[in-house]
C-alpha positions, -999 to 999 in steps of 0.1 A, spaced: -1 1 4 27 22 13 49 31 -22 82 58 -11 80 60 -53 48 74 -50 49 96 -18 78 114 -36 61 115 -70 29 136 -50 53 156 -27 70 173 -56 40 178 -79 24 193 -49 61 213 -37 59 229 -72 25 236 -74 27 250 -36 55 272 -39 56 282 -8 91 296 -13 77 319 -43 49 325 -17 72 348 8 74 383 -8 31 381 1 38 363 33 61 394 43 39 414 32 9 399 49 30 397 81 32 438 75 -4 447 71 -18 419 100 14 423 121 18 390 125 13 355 105 -2 327 123 20 300 107 1 275 125 -35 281 122 -29 290 86 -12 253 77 -37 236 99 -70 250 77 -46 245 48 -42 209 63 -80 207 66 -89 218 31 -68 192 11 -76 160 30 -107 175 25 -111 179 -8 -90 152 -15 -119 132 -6 -154 154 -9 -140 181 -33 -160 171 -66 -192 161 -48 -186 197 -29 -183 210 -61 -207 193 -77 -236 205 -47 -230 240 -58 -237 231 -93 -196 237 -101 -171 221 -120 -134 220 -110 -124 243 -145 -150 271 -127 -136 266 -93 -101 266 -115 -104 302 -129 -127 318 -95 -89 307 -75 -65 323 -105 -89 358 -106 -78 359 -68 -38 355 -76 -41 377 -104 -57 402 -80 -28 398 -52 -2 396 -78 -13 429 -96 -9 442 -58 30 429 -55 36 441 -90 19 478 -86 27 478 -49 -11 491 -47 -43 479 -23 -70 464 -33 -85 441 -10 -92 464 18 -86 453 54 -114 443 77 -110 461 105 -131 435 128 -116 404 110 -80 407 131 -60 376 117 -80 367 93 -52 369 63 -39 336 83 -66 323 65 -77 345 34 -54 351 12 -28 326 30 -47 296 35 -64 302 8 -55 307 -19 -21 306 -19 -14 274 0 -41 254 -6 -55 273 -37 -70 262 -66 -43 251 -86 -35 228 -52 -70 215 -47 -71 204 -87 -40 187 -90 -52 171 -56 -83 157 -71 -59 147 -102 -39 129 -85 -61 108 -62 -73 92 -98 -35 77 -100 -20 73 -70 -32 57 -40 -44 75 -8 -24 71 20 3 82 -5 -11 113 -10 -17 120 27 13 115 34 30 138 2 3 166 13 13 158 52 50 161 45 43 196 20 24 214 54 57 205 68 76 222 49 51 252 46 52 254 82 87 257 83 91 284 58 65 306 77 81 303 107 116 316 89 100 345 73 113 369 99 147 356 93 143 359 50 134 389 53 165 396 74 186 382 50 173 399 24 167 435 34 137 460 24 155 464 -13 156 429 -18 123 420 -6 115 444 -29 126 435 -59 112 400 -50 82 410 -45 77 424 -79 95 395 -97 71 369 -76 44 390 -82 52 388 -119 53 350 -113 23 348 -91 4 364 -123 15 346 -149 3 310 -131 -30 326 -127 -30 337 -164 -18 297 -174 -42 286 -152 -72 308 -163 -58 296 -200 -59 265 -196 -98 262 -176 -114 284 -199 -103 263 -231 -120 234 -212 -154 253 -201 
């Protein structure tokens, strides 16, 4: 049942889709807006979303009359807006004063960590890999996500403000390209 080759493949695929290292500038920016990022909360919520989606994702979408493609397009639009904020240095999402600490959930846990790309990838992987191997691959990625989220202060100190600014814009463009790719790939299927 447990297959290390499958676990390794799932881990690598999810690692590239989640791209937590590419999200470091977003996490640092979010920490500056919110005052802090709740690493454990974001990781746990992301894990719950991923595991839940593994088992009931397609059913949940069908319950609302949605398909995986529409879900992916919605996630791509959110990623697009976040990328524009990063590139242009503007704020499109207004902070809700009553939602202190909610940045650990939106946009961090969803859509950055457990976004449409990650959730649709999990649904796709479910058809190819055994469920226990998928779960282990998800958990390995969540451990890495947690470690990266906990070390953003250190990363920011190493980068400095100008390094962070450059990195933020570069990864904003990469995030924008990923959003456009998801949108383009899914629009052809709708």
